[in-house]
MARLUMDO-655323 format. One record per atom (N, C-alpha, C): y, x, z; atom name. Coordinates in Angstrom, 3 decimals. Layout:
N
pt north: Y | east: X | up: Z | atom: CA
...
***
This chain:
128
pt north: -70.232 | east: -5.179 | up: 107.175 | atom: N
pt north: -70.686 | east: -4.086 | up: 108.025 | atom: CA
pt north: -72.098 | east: -3.662 | up: 107.673 | atom: C
pt north: -73.010 | east: -4.635 | up: 107.528 | atom: N
pt north: -74.390 | east: -4.293 | up: 107.195 | atom: CA
pt north: -74.470 | east: -3.579 | up: 105.850 | atom: C
pt north: -73.664 | east: -4.044 | up: 104.914 | atom: N
pt north: -73.670 | east: -3.469 | up: 103.578 | atom: CA
pt north: -73.193 | east: -2.016 | up: 103.613 | atom: C
pt north: -72.108 | east: -1.725 | up: 104.316 | atom: N
pt north: -71.609 | east: -0.357 | up: 104.414 | atom: CA
pt north: -72.629 | east: 0.545 | up: 105.099 | atom: C
pt north: -73.237 | east: 0.053 | up: 106.151 | atom: N
pt north: -74.257 | east: 0.839 | up: 106.854 | atom: CA
pt north: -75.442 | east: 1.117 | up: 105.933 | atom: C
pt north: -75.844 | east: 0.118 | up: 105.180 | atom: N
pt north: -76.955 | east: 0.293 | up: 104.240 | atom: CA
pt north: -76.638 | east: 1.374 | up: 103.208 | atom: C
pt north: -75.445 | east: 1.297 | up: 102.606 | atom: N
pt north: -75.078 | east: 2.300 | up: 101.595 | atom: CA
pt north: -74.909 | east: 3.676 | up: 102.215 | atom: C
pt north: -74.350 | east: 3.748 | up: 103.415 | atom: N
pt north: -74.198 | east: 5.039 | up: 104.082 | atom: CA
pt north: -75.563 | east: 5.675 | up: 104.348 | atom: C
pt north: -76.487 | east: 4.890 | up: 104.891 | atom: N
pt north: -77.822 | east: 5.427 | up: 105.186 | atom: CA
pt north: -78.579 | east: 5.770 | up: 103.898 | atom: C
pt north: -78.427 | east: 4.946 | up: 102.872 | atom: N
pt north: -79.082 | east: 5.235 | up: 101.584 | atom: CA
pt north: -78.559 | east: 6.541 | up: 100.996 | atom: C
pt north: -77.241 | east: 6.658 | up: 100.927 | atom: N
pt north: -76.647 | east: 7.893 | up: 100.407 | atom: CA
pt north: -76.983 | east: 9.085 | up: 101.281 | atom: C
pt north: -77.064 | east: 8.843 | up: 102.582 | atom: N
pt north: -77.411 | east: 9.897 | up: 103.525 | atom: CA
pt north: -78.822 | east: 10.413 | up: 103.363 | atom: C
pt north: -79.685 | east: 9.619 | up: 102.757 | atom: N
pt north: -81.056 | east: 10.054 | up: 102.455 | atom: CA
pt north: -81.176 | east: 10.580 | up: 101.025 | atom: C
pt north: -80.519 | east: 9.908 | up: 100.087 | atom: N
pt north: -80.653 | east: 10.280 | up: 98.674 | atom: CA
pt north: -80.008 | east: 11.627 | up: 98.345 | atom: C
pt north: -78.824 | east: 11.889 | up: 98.873 | atom: N
pt north: -78.099 | east: 13.126 | up: 98.569 | atom: CA
pt north: -78.892 | east: 14.357 | up: 99.025 | atom: C
pt north: -79.354 | east: 14.395 | up: 100.294 | atom: N
pt north: -80.166 | east: 15.549 | up: 100.697 | atom: CA
pt north: -81.500 | east: 15.628 | up: 99.940 | atom: C
pt north: -82.067 | east: 14.480 | up: 99.591 | atom: N
pt north: -83.319 | east: 14.495 | up: 98.825 | atom: CA
pt north: -83.106 | east: 15.157 | up: 97.463 | atom: C
pt north: -81.995 | east: 14.838 | up: 96.800 | atom: N
pt north: -81.673 | east: 15.494 | up: 95.531 | atom: CA
pt north: -81.496 | east: 16.992 | up: 95.730 | atom: C
pt north: -80.829 | east: 17.357 | up: 96.803 | atom: N
pt north: -80.598 | east: 18.771 | up: 97.077 | atom: CA
pt north: -81.904 | east: 19.506 | up: 97.391 | atom: C
pt north: -82.775 | east: 18.878 | up: 98.130 | atom: N
pt north: -84.078 | east: 19.487 | up: 98.426 | atom: CA
pt north: -84.880 | east: 19.642 | up: 97.143 | atom: C
pt north: -84.837 | east: 18.647 | up: 96.291 | atom: N
pt north: -85.533 | east: 18.722 | up: 95.006 | atom: CA
pt north: -84.985 | east: 19.869 | up: 94.162 | atom: C
pt north: -83.658 | east: 20.035 | up: 94.156 | atom: N
pt north: -83.005 | east: 21.043 | up: 93.311 | atom: CA
pt north: -83.035 | east: 22.442 | up: 93.932 | atom: C
pt north: -82.654 | east: 22.555 | up: 95.233 | atom: N
pt north: -82.523 | east: 23.867 | up: 95.874 | atom: CA
pt north: -83.654 | east: 24.221 | up: 96.824 | atom: C
pt north: -84.422 | east: 23.228 | up: 97.224 | atom: N
pt north: -85.512 | east: 23.485 | up: 98.155 | atom: CA
pt north: -85.134 | east: 23.309 | up: 99.613 | atom: C
pt north: -83.872 | east: 23.051 | up: 99.901 | atom: N
pt north: -83.420 | east: 22.828 | up: 101.272 | atom: CA
pt north: -82.098 | east: 22.061 | up: 101.267 | atom: C
pt north: -81.736 | east: 21.559 | up: 102.443 | atom: N
pt north: -80.480 | east: 20.836 | up: 102.584 | atom: CA
pt north: -79.951 | east: 21.059 | up: 103.993 | atom: C
pt north: -78.927 | east: 20.321 | up: 104.349 | atom: N
pt north: -78.288 | east: 20.441 | up: 105.658 | atom: CA
pt north: -77.824 | east: 19.056 | up: 106.088 | atom: C
pt north: -77.744 | east: 18.823 | up: 107.371 | atom: N
pt north: -77.308 | east: 17.537 | up: 107.916 | atom: CA
pt north: -75.963 | east: 17.103 | up: 107.329 | atom: C
pt north: -75.067 | east: 18.042 | up: 107.127 | atom: N
pt north: -73.743 | east: 17.706 | up: 106.580 | atom: CA
pt north: -73.847 | east: 17.074 | up: 105.195 | atom: C
pt north: -74.885 | east: 17.400 | up: 104.447 | atom: N
pt north: -75.072 | east: 16.811 | up: 103.120 | atom: CA
pt north: -75.476 | east: 15.346 | up: 103.237 | atom: C
pt north: -76.175 | east: 15.000 | up: 104.289 | atom: N
pt north: -76.497 | east: 13.597 | up: 104.527 | atom: CA
pt north: -75.251 | east: 12.786 | up: 104.817 | atom: C
pt north: -74.365 | east: 13.346 | up: 105.619 | atom: N
pt north: -73.111 | east: 12.662 | up: 105.925 | atom: CA
pt north: -72.262 | east: 12.544 | up: 104.663 | atom: C
pt north: -72.158 | east: 13.636 | up: 103.903 | atom: N
pt north: -71.387 | east: 13.610 | up: 102.650 | atom: CA
pt north: -71.985 | east: 12.604 | up: 101.671 | atom: C
pt north: -73.296 | east: 12.542 | up: 101.596 | atom: N
pt north: -73.961 | east: 11.600 | up: 100.699 | atom: CA
pt north: -73.713 | east: 10.155 | up: 101.094 | atom: C
pt north: -73.724 | east: 9.893 | up: 102.397 | atom: N
pt north: -73.457 | east: 8.539 | up: 102.872 | atom: CA
pt north: -72.039 | east: 8.097 | up: 102.551 | atom: C
pt north: -71.090 | east: 8.977 | up: 102.801 | atom: N
pt north: -69.693 | east: 8.661 | up: 102.503 | atom: CA
pt north: -69.507 | east: 8.500 | up: 100.990 | atom: C
pt north: -70.159 | east: 9.359 | up: 100.221 | atom: N
pt north: -70.032 | east: 9.301 | up: 98.759 | atom: CA
pt north: -70.535 | east: 7.976 | up: 98.207 | atom: C
pt north: -71.720 | east: 7.536 | up: 98.650 | atom: N
pt north: -72.259 | east: 6.287 | up: 98.108 | atom: CA
pt north: -71.411 | east: 5.095 | up: 98.537 | atom: C
pt north: -70.892 | east: 5.116 | up: 99.749 | atom: N
pt north: -69.978 | east: 4.043 | up: 100.173 | atom: CA
pt north: -68.735 | east: 4.029 | up: 99.293 | atom: C
pt north: -68.198 | east: 5.200 | up: 99.002 | atom: N
pt north: -67.028 | east: 5.291 | up: 98.134 | atom: CA
pt north: -67.309 | east: 4.791 | up: 96.736 | atom: C
pt north: -68.458 | east: 5.166 | up: 96.198 | atom: N
pt north: -68.832 | east: 4.703 | up: 94.856 | atom: CA
pt north: -68.991 | east: 3.185 | up: 94.844 | atom: C
pt north: -69.616 | east: 2.646 | up: 95.864 | atom: N
pt north: -69.783 | east: 1.191 | up: 95.936 | atom: CA
pt north: -68.433 | east: 0.485 | up: 95.986 | atom: C
pt north: -67.565 | east: 0.914 | up: 96.880 | atom: N
pt north: -66.288 | east: 0.217 | up: 97.059 | atom: CA
pt north: -65.323 | east: 0.427 | up: 95.894 | atom: C
pt north: -65.263 | east: 1.653 | up: 95.382 | atom: N
pt north: -64.276 | east: 1.946 | up: 94.338 | atom: CA
pt north: -64.826 | east: 1.675 | up: 92.938 | atom: C
pt north: -65.944 | east: 2.308 | up: 92.596 | atom: N
pt north: -66.470 | east: 2.210 | up: 91.222 | atom: CA
pt north: -67.146 | east: 0.874 | up: 90.934 | atom: C
pt north: -67.856 | east: 0.338 | up: 91.924 | atom: N
pt north: -68.624 | east: -0.889 | up: 91.682 | atom: CA
pt north: -67.840 | east: -2.160 | up: 91.997 | atom: C
pt north: -66.951 | east: -2.109 | up: 92.960 | atom: N
pt north: -66.186 | east: -3.310 | up: 93.308 | atom: CA
pt north: -64.792 | east: -3.278 | up: 92.689 | atom: C
pt north: -63.971 | east: -2.339 | up: 93.116 | atom: N
pt north: -62.578 | east: -2.302 | up: 92.689 | atom: CA
pt north: -62.420 | east: -2.073 | up: 91.188 | atom: C
pt north: -63.266 | east: -1.236 | up: 90.602 | atom: N
pt north: -63.137 | east: -0.888 | up: 89.177 | atom: CA
pt north: -64.207 | east: -1.542 | up: 88.307 | atom: C
pt north: -64.841 | east: -2.601 | up: 88.780 | atom: N
pt north: -65.992 | east: -3.170 | up: 88.074 | atom: CA
pt north: -65.704 | east: -3.600 | up: 86.639 | atom: C
pt north: -64.479 | east: -3.904 | up: 86.313 | atom: N
pt north: -64.137 | east: -4.325 | up: 84.951 | atom: CA
pt north: -63.563 | east: -3.197 | up: 84.095 | atom: C
pt north: -63.578 | east: -2.000 | up: 84.613 | atom: N
pt north: -63.074 | east: -0.837 | up: 83.880 | atom: CA
pt north: -64.189 | east: -0.223 | up: 83.043 | atom: C
pt north: -63.844 | east: 0.599 | up: 82.046 | atom: N
pt north: -64.867 | east: 1.235 | up: 81.211 | atom: CA
pt north: -65.815 | east: 2.107 | up: 82.050 | atom: C
pt north: -67.066 | east: 2.113 | up: 81.654 | atom: N
pt north: -68.093 | east: 2.836 | up: 82.392 | atom: CA
pt north: -67.787 | east: 4.333 | up: 82.494 | atom: C
pt north: -67.297 | east: 4.928 | up: 81.423 | atom: N
pt north: -66.979 | east: 6.355 | up: 81.456 | atom: CA
pt north: -65.925 | east: 6.652 | up: 82.520 | atom: C
pt north: -64.919 | east: 5.823 | up: 82.614 | atom: N
pt north: -63.886 | east: 6.009 | up: 83.628 | atom: CA
pt north: -64.479 | east: 5.884 | up: 85.024 | atom: C
pt north: -65.343 | east: 4.903 | up: 85.207 | atom: N
pt north: -65.983 | east: 4.718 | up: 86.514 | atom: CA
pt north: -66.847 | east: 5.917 | up: 86.877 | atom: C
pt north: -67.542 | east: 6.498 | up: 85.893 | atom: N
pt north: -68.350 | east: 7.700 | up: 86.154 | atom: CA
pt north: -67.463 | east: 8.885 | up: 86.517 | atom: C
pt north: -66.345 | east: 9.036 | up: 85.818 | atom: N
pt north: -65.411 | east: 10.123 | up: 86.134 | atom: CA
pt north: -64.856 | east: 9.974 | up: 87.548 | atom: C
pt north: -64.519 | east: 8.753 | up: 87.921 | atom: N
pt north: -64.021 | east: 8.501 | up: 89.267 | atom: CA
pt north: -65.124 | east: 8.768 | up: 90.294 | atom: C
pt north: -66.344 | east: 8.324 | up: 89.992 | atom: N
pt north: -67.468 | east: 8.588 | up: 90.896 | atom: CA
pt north: -67.696 | east: 10.082 | up: 91.081 | atom: C
pt north: -67.636 | east: 10.835 | up: 89.993 | atom: N
pt north: -67.767 | east: 12.289 | up: 90.088 | atom: CA
pt north: -66.650 | east: 12.892 | up: 90.911 | atom: C
pt north: -65.445 | east: 12.349 | up: 90.757 | atom: N
pt north: -64.313 | east: 12.808 | up: 91.552 | atom: CA
pt north: -64.475 | east: 12.504 | up: 93.028 | atom: C
pt north: -65.025 | east: 11.337 | up: 93.331 | atom: N
pt north: -65.275 | east: 10.969 | up: 94.730 | atom: CA
pt north: -66.236 | east: 11.974 | up: 95.367 | atom: C
pt north: -67.356 | east: 12.210 | up: 94.704 | atom: N
pt north: -68.359 | east: 13.117 | up: 95.261 | atom: CA
pt north: -67.801 | east: 14.528 | up: 95.361 | atom: C
pt north: -67.114 | east: 14.988 | up: 94.327 | atom: N
pt north: -66.538 | east: 16.329 | up: 94.346 | atom: CA
pt north: -65.517 | east: 16.473 | up: 95.470 | atom: C
pt north: -64.672 | east: 15.468 | up: 95.651 | atom: N
pt north: -63.686 | east: 15.506 | up: 96.727 | atom: CA
pt north: -64.325 | east: 15.557 | up: 98.099 | atom: C
pt north: -65.369 | east: 14.767 | up: 98.284 | atom: N
pt north: -66.073 | east: 14.769 | up: 99.571 | atom: CA
pt north: -66.791 | east: 16.104 | up: 99.770 | atom: C
pt north: -67.353 | east: 16.656 | up: 98.703 | atom: N
pt north: -67.993 | east: 17.968 | up: 98.795 | atom: CA
pt north: -66.963 | east: 19.042 | up: 99.159 | atom: C
pt north: -65.754 | east: 18.957 | up: 98.604 | atom: N
pt north: -64.705 | east: 19.925 | up: 98.928 | atom: CA
pt north: -64.328 | east: 19.833 | up: 100.408 | atom: C
pt north: -64.063 | east: 18.634 | up: 100.882 | atom: N
pt north: -63.679 | east: 18.460 | up: 102.290 | atom: CA
pt north: -64.814 | east: 18.917 | up: 103.208 | atom: C
pt north: -66.038 | east: 18.516 | up: 102.882 | atom: N
pt north: -67.192 | east: 18.921 | up: 103.684 | atom: CA
pt north: -67.337 | east: 20.433 | up: 103.688 | atom: C
pt north: -67.199 | east: 21.055 | up: 102.528 | atom: N
pt north: -67.310 | east: 22.507 | up: 102.442 | atom: CA
pt north: -66.234 | east: 23.226 | up: 103.226 | atom: C
pt north: -64.999 | east: 22.725 | up: 103.164 | atom: N
pt north: -63.919 | east: 23.360 | up: 103.913 | atom: CA
pt north: -64.168 | east: 23.286 | up: 105.417 | atom: C
pt north: -64.750 | east: 22.188 | up: 105.865 | atom: N
pt north: -65.057 | east: 22.049 | up: 107.293 | atom: CA
pt north: -66.311 | east: 22.849 | up: 107.662 | atom: C
pt north: -67.406 | east: 22.559 | up: 106.974 | atom: N
pt north: -68.711 | east: 23.124 | up: 107.348 | atom: CA
pt north: -68.812 | east: 24.619 | up: 107.014 | atom: C
pt north: -68.386 | east: 24.983 | up: 105.825 | atom: N
pt north: -68.544 | east: 26.378 | up: 105.397 | atom: CA
pt north: -67.396 | east: 27.271 | up: 105.856 | atom: C
pt north: -66.162 | east: 26.818 | up: 105.702 | atom: N
pt north: -65.013 | east: 27.675 | up: 106.000 | atom: CA
pt north: -64.629 | east: 27.630 | up: 107.478 | atom: C
pt north: -64.517 | east: 26.419 | up: 108.050 | atom: N
pt north: -64.082 | east: 26.309 | up: 109.447 | atom: CA
pt north: -65.202 | east: 26.649 | up: 110.431 | atom: C
pt north: -66.378 | east: 26.068 | up: 110.185 | atom: N
pt north: -67.492 | east: 26.297 | up: 111.112 | atom: CA
pt north: -68.317 | east: 27.530 | up: 110.751 | atom: C
pt north: -68.121 | east: 28.060 | up: 109.554 | atom: N
pt north: -68.813 | east: 29.282 | up: 109.137 | atom: CA
pt north: -70.312 | east: 29.135 | up: 108.946 | atom: C
pt north: -70.785 | east: 27.958 | up: 108.592 | atom: N
pt north: -72.225 | east: 27.729 | up: 108.472 | atom: CA
pt north: -72.804 | east: 28.190 | up: 107.133 | atom: C
pt north: -71.956 | east: 28.395 | up: 106.135 | atom: N
pt north: -72.406 | east: 28.894 | up: 104.827 | atom: CA
pt north: -73.565 | east: 28.072 | up: 104.255 | atom: C
pt north: -73.392 | east: 26.765 | up: 104.224 | atom: N
pt north: -74.412 | east: 25.875 | up: 103.681 | atom: CA
pt north: -74.534 | east: 26.078 | up: 102.169 | atom: C
pt north: -73.419 | east: 26.275 | up: 101.481 | atom: N
pt north: -73.434 | east: 26.600 | up: 100.054 | atom: CA
pt north: -72.216 | east: 27.446 | up: 99.729 | atom: C
pt north: -72.280 | east: 28.109 | up: 98.581 | atom: N
pt north: -71.186 | east: 28.979 | up: 98.160 | atom: CA
pt north: -71.198 | east: 29.086 | up: 96.639 | atom: C
pt north: -70.150 | east: 28.577 | up: 96.017 | atom: N
pt north: -70.020 | east: 28.634 | up: 94.568 | atom: CA
pt north: -69.091 | east: 29.779 | up: 94.134 | atom: C
pt north: -68.845 | east: 30.737 | up: 95.002 | atom: N
pt north: -67.907 | east: 31.817 | up: 94.693 | atom: CA
pt north: -68.280 | east: 32.598 | up: 93.446 | atom: C
pt north: -69.557 | east: 32.630 | up: 93.120 | atom: N
pt north: -69.996 | east: 33.377 | up: 91.939 | atom: CA
pt north: -69.727 | east: 32.624 | up: 90.631 | atom: C
pt north: -69.314 | east: 31.385 | up: 90.720 | atom: N
pt north: -69.001 | east: 30.587 | up: 89.531 | atom: CA
pt north: -67.545 | east: 30.806 | up: 89.139 | atom: C
pt north: -67.299 | east: 31.011 | up: 87.875 | atom: N
pt north: -65.935 | east: 31.254 | up: 87.386 | atom: CA
pt north: -65.008 | east: 30.071 | up: 87.644 | atom: C
pt north: -65.567 | east: 28.885 | up: 87.664 | atom: N
pt north: -64.746 | east: 27.683 | up: 87.803 | atom: CA
pt north: -64.738 | east: 27.125 | up: 89.221 | atom: C
pt north: -65.035 | east: 27.969 | up: 90.205 | atom: N
pt north: -65.078 | east: 27.444 | up: 91.573 | atom: CA
pt north: -63.687 | east: 27.389 | up: 92.198 | atom: C
pt north: -63.544 | east: 26.495 | up: 93.142 | atom: N
pt north: -62.340 | east: 26.398 | up: 93.948 | atom: CA
pt north: -62.730 | east: 26.762 | up: 95.370 | atom: C
pt north: -62.261 | east: 27.906 | up: 95.829 | atom: N
pt north: -62.541 | east: 28.424 | up: 97.173 | atom: CA
pt north: -64.034 | east: 28.542 | up: 97.467 | atom: C
pt north: -64.853 | east: 28.560 | up: 96.436 | atom: N
pt north: -66.297 | east: 28.658 | up: 96.616 | atom: CA
pt north: -66.950 | east: 27.368 | up: 97.078 | atom: C
pt north: -66.182 | east: 26.280 | up: 97.155 | atom: N
pt north: -66.704 | east: 25.031 | up: 97.717 | atom: CA
pt north: -67.094 | east: 24.005 | up: 96.660 | atom: C
pt north: -66.399 | east: 23.994 | up: 95.544 | atom: N
pt north: -66.738 | east: 23.112 | up: 94.426 | atom: CA
pt north: -66.633 | east: 23.930 | up: 93.148 | atom: C
pt north: -67.294 | east: 23.450 | up: 92.100 | atom: N
pt north: -67.198 | east: 24.123 | up: 90.803 | atom: CA
pt north: -67.386 | east: 23.096 | up: 89.698 | atom: C
pt north: -66.937 | east: 23.461 | up: 88.514 | atom: N
pt north: -66.982 | east: 22.537 | up: 87.385 | atom: CA
pt north: -68.400 | east: 22.074 | up: 87.036 | atom: C
pt north: -69.407 | east: 22.984 | up: 86.953 | atom: N
pt north: -70.751 | east: 22.487 | up: 86.618 | atom: CA
pt north: -71.277 | east: 21.449 | up: 87.613 | atom: C
pt north: -71.042 | east: 21.665 | up: 88.899 | atom: N
pt north: -71.502 | east: 20.687 | up: 89.896 | atom: CA
pt north: -70.724 | east: 19.385 | up: 89.752 | atom: C
pt north: -69.424 | east: 19.458 | up: 89.477 | atom: N
pt north: -68.625 | east: 18.246 | up: 89.292 | atom: CA
pt north: -69.104 | east: 17.445 | up: 88.089 | atom: C
pt north: -69.469 | east: 18.135 | up: 87.028 | atom: N
pt north: -70.017 | east: 17.437 | up: 85.855 | atom: CA
pt north: -71.344 | east: 16.771 | up: 86.191 | atom: C
pt north: -72.164 | east: 17.455 | up: 86.969 | atom: N
pt north: -73.431 | east: 16.863 | up: 87.400 | atom: CA
pt north: -73.183 | east: 15.614 | up: 88.244 | atom: C
pt north: -72.224 | east: 15.685 | up: 89.162 | atom: N
pt north: -71.905 | east: 14.512 | up: 89.994 | atom: CA
pt north: -71.381 | east: 13.363 | up: 89.145 | atom: C
pt north: -70.634 | east: 13.684 | up: 88.096 | atom: N
pt north: -70.127 | east: 12.645 | up: 87.201 | atom: CA
pt north: -71.283 | east: 11.925 | up: 86.511 | atom: C
pt north: -72.263 | east: 12.685 | up: 86.056 | atom: N
pt north: -73.442 | east: 12.097 | up: 85.414 | atom: CA
pt north: -74.255 | east: 11.283 | up: 86.420 | atom: C
pt north: -74.440 | east: 11.842 | up: 87.627 | atom: N
pt north: -75.252 | east: 11.158 | up: 88.640 | atom: CA
pt north: -74.548 | east: 9.938 | up: 89.235 | atom: C
pt north: -73.265 | east: 9.782 | up: 88.944 | atom: N
pt north: -72.569 | east: 8.573 | up: 89.384 | atom: CA
pt north: -73.128 | east: 7.325 | up: 88.698 | atom: C
pt north: -73.625 | east: 7.508 | up: 87.489 | atom: N
pt north: -74.170 | east: 6.357 | up: 86.757 | atom: CA
pt north: -75.380 | east: 5.759 | up: 87.468 | atom: C
pt north: -76.423 | east: 6.551 | up: 87.793 | atom: N
pt north: -77.523 | east: 5.934 | up: 88.544 | atom: CA
pt north: -77.103 | east: 5.487 | up: 89.945 | atom: C
pt north: -76.111 | east: 6.140 | up: 90.536 | atom: N
pt north: -75.629 | east: 5.698 | up: 91.853 | atom: CA
pt north: -75.016 | east: 4.303 | up: 91.744 | atom: C
pt north: -74.236 | east: 4.070 | up: 90.695 | atom: N
pt north: -73.656 | east: 2.740 | up: 90.492 | atom: CA
pt north: -74.751 | east: 1.717 | up: 90.183 | atom: C
pt north: -75.756 | east: 2.120 | up: 89.426 | atom: N
pt north: -76.883 | east: 1.228 | up: 89.154 | atom: CA
pt north: -77.623 | east: 0.860 | up: 90.428 | atom: C
pt north: -77.799 | east: 1.836 | up: 91.302 | atom: N
pt north: -78.448 | east: 1.592 | up: 92.587 | atom: CA
pt north: -77.625 | east: 0.596 | up: 93.409 | atom: C
pt north: -76.323 | east: 0.817 | up: 93.463 | atom: N
pt north: -75.447 | east: -0.096 | up: 94.219 | atom: CA
pt north: -75.496 | east: -1.509 | up: 93.644 | atom: C
pt north: -75.504 | east: -1.583 | up: 92.318 | atom: N
pt north: -75.552 | east: -2.904 | up: 91.682 | atom: CA
pt north: -76.871 | east: -3.615 | up: 92.006 | atom: C
pt north: -77.976 | east: -2.886 | up: 91.921 | atom: N
pt north: -79.276 | east: -3.488 | up: 92.237 | atom: CA
pt north: -79.329 | east: -3.936 | up: 93.691 | atom: C
pt north: -78.794 | east: -3.114 | up: 94.594 | atom: N
pt north: -78.820 | east: -3.456 | up: 96.015 | atom: CA
pt north: -77.867 | east: -4.583 | up: 96.361 | atom: C
pt north: -76.846 | east: -4.785 | up: 95.564 | atom: N
pt north: -75.880 | east: -5.841 | up: 95.862 | atom: CA
pt north: -76.511 | east: -7.230 | up: 95.779 | atom: C
pt north: -77.658 | east: -7.326 | up: 95.157 | atom: N
pt north: -78.344 | east: -8.617 | up: 95.045 | atom: CA
pt north: -79.245 | east: -8.902 | up: 96.237 | atom: C
pt north: -79.405 | east: -7.930 | up: 97.128 | atom: N
pt north: -80.229 | east: -8.128 | up: 98.320 | atom: CA
pt north: -79.430 | east: -8.901 | up: 99.357 | atom: C
pt north: -79.896 | east: -10.065 | up: 99.705 | atom: N
pt north: -79.150 | east: -10.921 | up: 100.628 | atom: CA
pt north: -79.037 | east: -10.330 | up: 102.023 | atom: C
pt north: -80.055 | east: -9.609 | up: 102.469 | atom: N
pt north: -80.074 | east: -9.143 | up: 103.850 | atom: CA
pt north: -79.089 | east: -8.012 | up: 104.129 | atom: C
pt north: -78.477 | east: -7.411 | up: 103.103 | atom: N
pt north: -77.484 | east: -6.378 | up: 103.400 | atom: CA
pt north: -76.061 | east: -6.902 | up: 103.293 | atom: C
pt north: -75.900 | east: -8.120 | up: 102.839 | atom: N
pt north: -74.544 | east: -8.681 | up: 102.732 | atom: CA
pt north: -74.008 | east: -9.034 | up: 104.100 | atom: C
pt north: -72.697 | east: -8.904 | up: 104.246 | atom: N
pt north: -72.057 | east: -9.237 | up: 105.529 | atom: CA
pt north: -72.160 | east: -10.705 | up: 105.850 | atom: C
***
């Protein structure tokens, strides 16, 4: 429990921080998406797939983040109408919520995310 909470809160801070650095602003929903994403990367890429090739783990990590971004976008942007982001101008977008360039970026950023999870896994105080 402590470990999941730690990764959720870490991702919930890191994801919006990256967005603020890149776009100059963020939204609360990005913190939630970031928390869920880092938990997913920890459980799937770092634990379940730990013996798989790194490239595959990065692709899966990118898929996790992209999938969470799609679900978040469909809820926050389409259902609630908040228009937090819109990729409609990108040729490779799906419903304006995800696009290929962002998915490739998430795939690359999965590597430092997995490194972060690995480094944090050695901290005794976050283990259950």
